[in-house]
DOKOLZA-854906 format. One record per residue: residue number from 1; residue in one letter; x, y, z of N, C-alpha, C in turn. Coordinates in pm, whole numbers. Layout:
N
- resi/resn/nx/ny/nz/cax/cay/caz/cx/cy/cz
- NUM/A/X/Y/Z/X/Y/Z/X/Y/Z
...
% end
This chain:
259
- resi/resn/nx/ny/nz/cax/cay/caz/cx/cy/cz
- 1/M/-3319/-4522/-3836/-3216/-4485/-3770/-3267/-4418/-3640
- 2/T/-3240/-4457/-3586/-3263/-4451/-3421/-3199/-4251/-3347
- 3/I/-3252/-4229/-3284/-3212/-4029/-3289/-3261/-4080/-3114
- 4/A/-3090/-4021/-3054/-3073/-4067/-2953/-3214/-3923/-2907
- 5/P/-3299/-3966/-2767/-3350/-3837/-2738/-3288/-3746/-2648
- 6/D/-3317/-3616/-2655/-3231/-3477/-2617/-3283/-3467/-2507
- 7/H/-3226/-3482/-2404/-3253/-3469/-2257/-3188/-3338/-2181
- 8/S/-3111/-3270/-2279/-3027/-3149/-2223/-3159/-3043/-2157
- 9/S/-3213/-3019/-2251/-3296/-2912/-2175/-3413/-2903/-2070
- 10/S/-3374/-3087/-2010/-3470/-3080/-1880/-3331/-3099/-1789
- 11/A/-3210/-3044/-1791/-3149/-3017/-1699/-3096/-2845/-1709
- 12/R/-3137/-2795/-1796/-3121/-2632/-1828/-3263/-2561/-1639
- 13/P/-3273/-2492/-1616/-3338/-2418/-1541/-3454/-2350/-1625
- 14/A/-3580/-2385/-1592/-3669/-2280/-1614/-3682/-2162/-1618
- 15/M/-3738/-2103/-1702/-3714/-1939/-1749/-3884/-1881/-1784
- 16/P/-3857/-1747/-1749/-4007/-1703/-1746/-4062/-1752/-1916
- 17/P/-4200/-1712/-1856/-4265/-1736/-1962/-4277/-1652/-2103
- 18/I/-4262/-1691/-2268/-4269/-1569/-2375/-4409/-1510/-2417
- 19/V/-4397/-1394/-2411/-4473/-1365/-2424/-4427/-1248/-2558
- 20/D/-4522/-1139/-2582/-4612/-1034/-2718/-4501/-933/-2630
- 21/R/-4473/-812/-2701/-4471/-695/-2616/-4512/-631/-2528
- 22/A/-4639/-572/-2620/-4769/-548/-2547/-4826/-592/-2420
- 23/S/-4827/-770/-2397/-4847/-821/-2313/-4736/-784/-2183
- 24/W/-4611/-806/-2251/-4462/-781/-2128/-4534/-642/-2098
- 25/Q/-4572/-527/-2146/-4567/-410/-2114/-4740/-396/-2003
- 26/A/-4787/-509/-2044/-4901/-428/-1923/-4860/-514/-1747
- 27/V/-4782/-645/-1831/-4740/-682/-1697/-4610/-577/-1593
- 28/R/-4593/-545/-1679/-4422/-451/-1673/-4517/-303/-1601
- 29/D/-4614/-223/-1629/-4676/-188/-1527/-4738/-164/-1453
- 30/E/-4786/-328/-1453/-4818/-303/-1295/-4750/-301/-1201
- 31/L/-4615/-432/-1229/-4509/-377/-1127/-4448/-303/-1130
- 32/L/-4498/-116/-1200/-4372/-36/-1169/-4471/47/-1035
- 33/R/-4664/11/-1075/-4692/77/-948/-4653/2/-812
- 34/R/-4602/-91/-821/-4580/-109/-685/-4453/-109/-645
- 35/E/-4292/-102/-788/-4236/-12/-750/-4199/120/-657
- 36/K/-4307/192/-768/-4347/357/-727/-4431/307/-612
- 37/A/-4466/294/-495/-4530/248/-412/-4421/248/-322
- 38/H/-4331/111/-337/-4223/114/-261/-4119/203/-241
- 39/T/-4076/278/-374/-4011/395/-312/-4082/542/-215
- 40/R/-4175/559/-321/-4261/675/-223/-4271/613/-13
- 41/E/-4303/442/-10/-4229/440/126/-4106/468/161
- 42/G/-4046/437/125/-3880/420/113/-3874/627/163
- 43/D/-3895/687/66/-3886/826/104/-3923/898/217
- 44/A/-4046/806/303/-4128/820/386/-4056/766/482
- 45/I/-3987/691/465/-3914/600/612/-3771/669/646
- 46/A/-3755/779/529/-3615/861/536/-3634/933/604
- 47/S/-3787/1015/558/-3812/1111/614/-3823/1131/767
- 48/A/-3874/980/830/-3865/946/967/-3723/975/966
- 49/R/-3631/896/941/-3519/867/981/-3457/1000/995
- 50/R/-3458/1163/933/-3408/1250/942/-3466/1364/1044
- 51/R/-3580/1280/1141/-3624/1311/1296/-3588/1296/1397
- 52/L/-3490/1170/1358/-3466/1077/1507/-3381/1181/1597
- 53/P/-3410/1159/1647/-3352/1257/1794/-3174/1162/1778
- 54/M/-3071/1217/1879/-2963/1201/1893/-2849/1164/2057
- 55/V/-2750/1102/1952/-2673/1151/2068/-2533/1098/2130
- 56/E/-2552/1273/2177/-2397/1334/2218/-2235/1264/2310
- 57/F/-2153/1243/2213/-2041/1182/2278/-1925/1189/2300
- 58/D/-1835/1164/2297/-1672/1249/2382/-1590/1226/2217
- 59/G/-1599/1327/2144/-1529/1353/1973/-1435/1383/2031
- 60/T/-1351/1406/2109/-1181/1404/2176/-1167/1312/2179
- 61/T/-1224/1144/2161/-1197/1038/2196/-1089/995/2035
- 62/E/-981/930/2073/-868/877/1979/-924/737/1904
- 63/V/-874/756/1795/-868/676/1680/-756/725/1652
- 64/I/-755/535/1573/-538/546/1559/-583/484/1388
- 65/G/-541/570/1299/-514/532/1130/-359/544/1081
- 66/A/-357/621/951/-209/588/902/-113/666/940
- 67/D/-191/778/1063/-84/928/1085/-52/931/1221
- 68/G/-130/816/1289/-141/796/1469/-248/806/1497
- 69/P/-232/877/1641/-416/886/1724/-382/987/1684
- 70/V/-582/990/1625/-633/1109/1629/-774/1122/1715
- 71/P/-768/1264/1687/-937/1254/1774/-1064/1225/1701
- 72/F/-1186/1125/1686/-1295/1096/1600/-1341/1239/1530
- 73/L/-1304/1388/1605/-1351/1473/1567/-1260/1478/1416
- 74/D/-1174/1499/1370/-1040/1436/1289/-1148/1352/1167
- 75/L/-1232/1275/1229/-1260/1168/1104/-1401/1285/974
- 76/F/-1396/1377/1085/-1499/1453/988/-1428/1522/871
- 77/Q/-1337/1576/871/-1241/1616/784/-1306/1758/763
- 78/G/-1384/1833/897/-1382/1998/828/-1565/1986/806
- 79/R/-1580/1880/825/-1714/1850/755/-1853/1883/846
- 80/S/-1992/1870/803/-2013/1833/961/-2080/1732/952
- 81/E/-2069/1647/832/-2175/1459/841/-2097/1430/848
- 82/L/-2085/1268/888/-1976/1168/888/-2067/1062/860
- 83/V/-2012/966/748/-2110/849/735/-1994/718/770
- 84/V/-1943/590/900/-1852/526/864/-1943/371/861
- 85/Y/-1865/281/800/-1846/170/809/-1782/86/917
- 86/K/-1870/9/988/-1777/-110/1087/-1713/-229/1038
- 87/H/-1619/-245/1002/-1518/-338/924/-1524/-444/1074
- 88/M/-1579/-571/1078/-1528/-674/1145/-1374/-735/1121
- 89/W/-1301/-730/1213/-1160/-807/1183/-1121/-918/1242
- 90/H/-1074/-1038/1243/-1056/-1124/1290/-925/-1130/1351
- 91/D/-858/-1166/1447/-732/-1086/1471/-602/-1204/1458
- 92/G/-509/-1204/1436/-434/-1251/1374/-400/-1323/1188
- 93/A/-562/-1373/1148/-594/-1377/1045/-524/-1357/937
- 94/P/-517/-1391/791/-449/-1420/720/-563/-1343/658
- 95/H/-472/-1240/543/-549/-1189/447/-748/-1245/398
- 96/Q/-725/-1353/366/-831/-1424/339/-914/-1451/410
- 97/G/-835/-1452/544/-951/-1467/673/-1032/-1409/723
- 98/Q/-1002/-1240/665/-1071/-1152/685/-1206/-1168/674
- 99/C/-1299/-1058/723/-1454/-1077/704/-1491/-1092/578
- 100/E/-1529/-1163/484/-1575/-1161/287/-1754/-1060/347
- 101/G/-1828/-1096/437/-1900/-980/438/-1903/-813/424
- 102/C/-1819/-790/483/-1744/-652/515/-1658/-596/437
- 103/T/-1607/-747/355/-1539/-691/213/-1602/-700/108
- 104/V/-1751/-705/123/-1839/-670/37/-1883/-531/-15
- 105/A/-1919/-520/157/-1894/-349/187/-1884/-230/151
- 106/A/-1682/-274/197/-1560/-202/158/-1546/-185/-42
- 107/W/-1579/-252/-10/-1535/-276/-156/-1590/-238/-277
- 108/H/-1780/-219/-223/-1855/-149/-298/-1838/15/-317
- 109/L/-1765/82/-208/-1751/209/-187/-1637/244/-199
- 110/K/-1563/283/-304/-1375/312/-292/-1343/469/-284
- 111/D/-1474/517/-298/-1423/711/-353/-1583/748/-344
- 112/A/-1533/821/-215/-1716/902/-145/-1691/1061/-225
- 113/V/-1619/1084/-321/-1646/1214/-409/-1781/1284/-384
- 114/Y/-1869/1209/-430/-2014/1261/-431/-2055/1195/-274
- 115/L/-2044/1203/-208/-2095/1198/-16/-2016/1348/-46
- 116/N/-1880/1364/-52/-1804/1474/-28/-1868/1591/-18
- 117/A/-1917/1601/-196/-1994/1679/-266/-2101/1751/-182
- 118/R/-2165/1681/-82/-2277/1723/-14/-2224/1728/52
- 119/G/-2095/1764/144/-2059/1753/303/-2118/1672/376
- 120/V/-2106/1534/326/-2056/1424/439/-1905/1393/403
- 121/S/-1794/1356/491/-1713/1272/457/-1734/1119/506
- 122/F/-1655/1006/467/-1634/878/493/-1545/833/530
- 123/A/-1541/683/593/-1442/626/698/-1482/563/742
- 124/I/-1391/460/755/-1439/298/794/-1321/245/892
- 125/L/-1423/219/1025/-1360/173/1140/-1345/28/1142
- 126/T/-1235/41/1268/-1233/-148/1275/-1223/-157/1376
- 127/E/-1215/-294/1478/-1164/-313/1574/-968/-358/1560
- 128/G/-989/-425/1434/-807/-470/1443/-723/-361/1489
- 129/A/-566/-432/1569/-506/-356/1601/-429/-264/1457
- 130/W/-366/-125/1451/-330/-132/1311/-192/-171/1302
- 131/D/-67/-290/1385/8/-359/1288/-83/-437/1228
- 132/E/-203/-477/1232/-184/-535/1157/-370/-512/1010
- 133/V/-398/-413/1023/-521/-343/940/-400/-311/854
- 134/A/-287/-213/922/-254/-150/779/-194/-233/592
- 135/P/-88/-377/692/-75/-416/546/-193/-511/411
- 136/Y/-317/-488/573/-437/-530/489/-467/-424/377
- 137/L/-479/-301/428/-549/-192/347/-401/-149/215
- 138/E/-287/-192/246/-178/-198/112/-292/-338/40
- 139/F/-269/-461/81/-251/-507/25/-423/-495/-106
- 140/M/-526/-446/-23/-674/-479/-87/-644/-288/-192
- 141/G/-534/-229/-143/-541/-96/-243/-678/-14/-222
- 142/Y/-702/-66/-95/-839/100/-40/-710/269/-16
- 143/T/-824/298/-46/-808/481/-43/-829/525/35
- 144/Q/-996/502/91/-1044/572/202/-931/547/337
- 145/P/-1002/644/390/-947/656/513/-1016/552/666
- 146/W/-907/477/664/-946/355/786/-888/376/948
- 147/Y/-955/371/1011/-912/386/1154/-902/228/1257
- 148/S/-868/199/1326/-865/142/1459/-914/193/1564
- 149/V/-1030/75/1631/-1093/183/1730/-1077/80/1847
- 150/R/-1014/35/1808/-980/-118/1943/-1010/-54/2081
- 151/G/-1135/-142/2101/-1076/-135/2271/-1144/-6/2333
- 152/L/-1238/71/2216/-1390/173/2281/-1487/100/2271
- 153/E/-1564/245/2399/-1727/177/2353/-1780/240/2254
- 154/A/-1919/184/2250/-2027/272/2175/-2040/448/2177
- 155/P/-2090/519/2110/-2124/481/1959/-1948/485/1851
- 156/I/-1870/440/1930/-1768/404/1808/-1695/307/1801
- 157/G/-1679/207/1886/-1592/81/1876/-1668/-8/1873
- 158/D/-1862/-37/1946/-1907/-103/1879/-1961/-173/1779
- 159/S/-2106/-272/1708/-2151/-294/1633/-2099/-300/1528
- 160/M/-2046/-356/1512/-1870/-399/1415/-2000/-480/1293
- 161/G/-1988/-429/1160/-2050/-493/1062/-2194/-423/1044
- 162/S/-2179/-321/1050/-2236/-223/1062/-2239/-64/973
- 163/I/-2331/34/968/-2335/152/893/-2365/268/1028
- 164/T/-2266/384/1056/-2343/432/1151/-2294/586/1088
- 165/S/-2422/708/1146/-2371/863/1074/-2386/904/1214
- 166/F/-2342/1039/1189/-2256/1092/1267/-2265/1239/1253
- 167/L/-2338/1322/1320/-2333/1473/1334/-2259/1586/1447
- 168/R/-2203/1698/1320/-2118/1764/1354/-2190/1912/1478
- 169/D/-2193/1984/1551/-2163/2104/1511/-2047/2134/1618
- 170/G/-1985/2207/1547/-1861/2245/1645/-1749/2151/1716
- 171/D/-1741/2104/1834/-1656/2050/1841/-1756/1979/1955
- 172/R/-1884/1964/1941/-1999/1857/1929/-1954/1754/1844
- 173/V/-2032/1636/1954/-2072/1487/1769/-2183/1443/1860
- 174/F/-2208/1384/1770/-2352/1386/1775/-2310/1203/1737
- 175/L/-2424/1062/1757/-2454/961/1763/-2650/1001/1680
- 176/T/-2651/975/1549/-2782/1016/1460/-2841/862/1392
- 177/Y/-2733/790/1337/-2820/667/1325/-2675/519/1263
- 178/E/-2830/407/1307/-2719/309/1259/-2852/203/1229
- 179/T/-2755/133/1136/-2800/1/1068/-2709/-146/986
- 180/T/-2701/-289/1004/-2724/-324/964/-2728/-474/885
- 181/G/-2691/-584/822/-2745/-653/812/-2785/-634/659
- 182/R/-2935/-614/614/-2988/-602/481/-2966/-442/450
- 183/G/-2971/-370/616/-2942/-193/618/-2842/-163/550
- 184/N/-2677/-265/487/-2637/-278/456/-2583/-227/294
- 185/E/-2721/-262/238/-2687/-289/111/-2722/-167/55
- 186/V/-2710/-82/123/-2792/87/6/-2671/97/-16
- 187/F/-2574/31/0/-2401/90/-40/-2368/-55/-100
- 188/E/-2415/-150/-128/-2338/-240/-183/-2462/-261/-303
- 189/G/-2411/-203/-485/-2543/-235/-546/-2527/-337/-620
- 190/T/-2446/-441/-591/-2456/-591/-700/-2593/-611/-631
- 191/F/-2589/-641/-526/-2788/-673/-493/-2913/-612/-550
- 192/G/-2887/-548/-491/-2971/-464/-619/-3009/-504/-744
- 193/L/-2826/-505/-825/-2902/-515/-952/-2922/-688/-1004
- 194/L/-2841/-776/-892/-2920/-903/-897/-3078/-914/-896
- 195/D/-3100/-858/-763/-3234/-847/-795/-3312/-796/-918
- 196/M/-3271/-771/-988/-3321/-654/-1127/-3318/-800/-1202
- 197/T/-3266/-927/-1182/-3172/-1005/-1284/-3312/-1152/-1266
- 198/P/-3345/-1192/-1374/-3446/-1281/-1401/-3469/-1394/-1263
- 199/Y/-3323/-1405/-1229/-3313/-1549/-1088/-3244/-1518/-997
- 200/G/-3267/-1330/-972/-3248/-1278/-852/-3069/-1346/-802
- 201/R/-3084/-1343/-659/-2950/-1361/-642/-3003/-1522/-590
- 202/R/-3061/-1624/-649/-3040/-1817/-610/-2995/-1837/-457
- 203/E/-3090/-1749/-425/-3086/-1791/-225/-3216/-1867/-223
- 204/S/-3176/-1904/-120/-3282/-2022/-62/-3398/-1956/-12
- 205/W/-3379/-1822/64/-3512/-1769/87/-3542/-1668/41
- 206/E/-3518/-1678/-141/-3635/-1607/-196/-3736/-1673/-248
- 207/D/-3828/-1588/-252/-3931/-1669/-334/-3958/-1638/-520
- 208/S/-3922/-1755/-510/-3900/-1788/-690/-3937/-1882/-730
- 209/P/-3986/-1845/-849/-4084/-1957/-932/-4055/-2114/-973
- 210/E/-4102/-2207/-896/-4082/-2310/-949/-3966/-2388/-1127
- 211/G/-3853/-2481/-1018/-3764/-2463/-1121/-3637/-2377/-1161
- 212/W/-3675/-2247/-1084/-3576/-2136/-1099/-3419/-2255/-1036
- 213/P/-3332/-2129/-1109/-3212/-2231/-966/-3189/-2104/-822
- 214/G/-3101/-2173/-782/-3107/-2115/-603/-3098/-2171/-513
- 215/G/-3154/-2250/-401/-3149/-2247/-328/-3012/-2259/-237
- 216/E/-2886/-2191/-266/-2800/-2164/-197/-2820/-2063/-82
- 217/S/-2743/-2086/45/-2742/-2018/173/-2701/-1861/159
- 218/A/-2786/-1775/217/-2772/-1676/184/-2587/-1621/184
- 219/C/-2514/-1523/96/-2462/-1463/96/-2339/-1580/30
- 220/W/-2338/-1746/-5/-2260/-1833/-58/-2164/-1788/-155
- 221/Y/-2171/-1624/-206/-2111/-1562/-327/-1977/-1502/-299
- 222/W/-1992/-1507/-163/-1885/-1457/-61/-1750/-1408/-130
- 223/R/-1716/-1551/-97/-1603/-1634/-142/-1587/-1722/-210
- 224/S/-1428/-1736/-330/-1432/-1801/-424/-1310/-1889/-433
- 225/D/-1286/-1979/-551/-1125/-2059/-560/-1123/-1916/-674
- 226/A/-1004/-1990/-678/-909/-1907/-806/-963/-1913/-958
- 227/E/-1055/-1958/-949/-1132/-2033/-1084/-1205/-1946/-1098
- 228/G/-1273/-1885/-961/-1385/-1813/-995/-1523/-1872/-965
- 229/N/-1528/-1999/-868/-1608/-2090/-853/-1653/-2005/-673
- 230/A/-1781/-1974/-651/-1827/-1983/-533/-1805/-2090/-440
- 231/V/-1719/-2102/-329/-1662/-2181/-278/-1635/-2146/-155
- 232/R/-1666/-2210/-60/-1600/-2207/62/-1494/-2280/124
- 233/G/-1403/-2333/227/-1303/-2347/276/-1160/-2320/195
- 234/G/-1051/-2405/239/-985/-2421/227/-852/-2373/86
- 235/T/-963/-2331/-14/-937/-2305/-135/-1031/-2135/-179
- 236/S/-1031/-2138/-68/-1102/-2009/-152/-1091/-1879/-77
- 237/R/-1102/-1749/-49/-1123/-1648/-27/-1177/-1551/-65
- 238/P/-1200/-1420/13/-1258/-1314/-73/-1296/-1326/-181
- 239/V/-1364/-1248/-279/-1391/-1256/-416/-1242/-1202/-446
- 240/P/-1302/-1023/-435/-1201/-930/-470/-1085/-970/-471
- 241/Q/-1062/-1034/-422/-847/-1031/-326/-833/-1103/-460
- 242/W/-857/-1217/-547/-810/-1256/-681/-757/-1196/-739
- 243/T/-829/-1041/-795/-817/-961/-864/-639/-884/-805
- 244/R/-598/-889/-721/-534/-821/-644/-337/-849/-647
- 245/P/-275/-753/-698/-205/-832/-737/-88/-848/-607
- 246/G/-41/-992/-663/72/-1085/-559/-45/-1211/-492
- 247/A/-135/-1158/-536/-305/-1236/-452/-235/-1415/-433
- 248/G/-145/-1461/-519/-24/-1563/-491/-166/-1698/-457
- 249/P/-108/-1825/-390/-145/-1935/-308/-238/-1888/-249
- 250/V/-326/-1942/-159/-405/-1912/-56/-305/-1882/71
- 251/Q/-287/-1941/121/-216/-2011/195/-34/-1832/233
- 252/T/-68/-1805/95/116/-1739/133/88/-1559/216
- 253/L/-42/-1544/220/-128/-1426/305/-129/-1432/426
- 254/G/-128/-1241/471/-114/-1275/612/-50/-1299/771
- 255/R/-123/-1330/828/-43/-1355/1016/-4/-1517/1017
- 256/R/-96/-1594/969/-110/-1678/1035/-87/-1824/887
- 257/G/-69/-1889/899/-85/-2002/736/-181/-2110/771
- 258/H/-327/-2043/806/-410/-2139/787/-536/-2050/699
- 259/H/-640/-2117/667/-738/-2030/611/-827/-2015/733
% end
């Protein structure tokens, strides 16, 4: 009897070597020393961050929220510190056409109770006009306070796609810190968890062993189709939108009938 060769294993991605627990622990302990050094360096950077100078600006500048125009001071909600995420906006785009990267950020921090417990308020700012932003928030189910900063200058209305920190001293308001890009990952916990998995983020920039799955461009999984496949294009939308009630066909949401 002739047995057909089994080629299935050749199609599988490579896997880490198999060792006994003691051998694994020795390698893990070595990596732990590096992880602790990384943590200590992060603590030192945070210490330097707390020593940055700050810039004063006009806290009476008005932003627009669910209750209409309010002074920026109101975003502190009586607390002394404020962290905001600045959400990009594409004018006139349907819900599925809004920024998928900013969706990743906003979706990860739906409740700021732990920030509030430390005397820190949180809000999301966007350059979108409020009449477009409001129905988008309702569809996404966001409960954090959002504000339109359309037409405003730095440090309120610039640098979309960033995290910015502010300090209040009575009626005086100060810019203290700002970061963007991978700096935003501090509150995008999915990335940290992916970094703990054997195959990581599966992106081309990562240094992975030969044969590991990957090679995708950065952020390829920000959008998916209705079946959950990570794709871009006319059948896709930012990933969490598929779970929203009434998501429906891709073409049905938002201002314009394009993707």
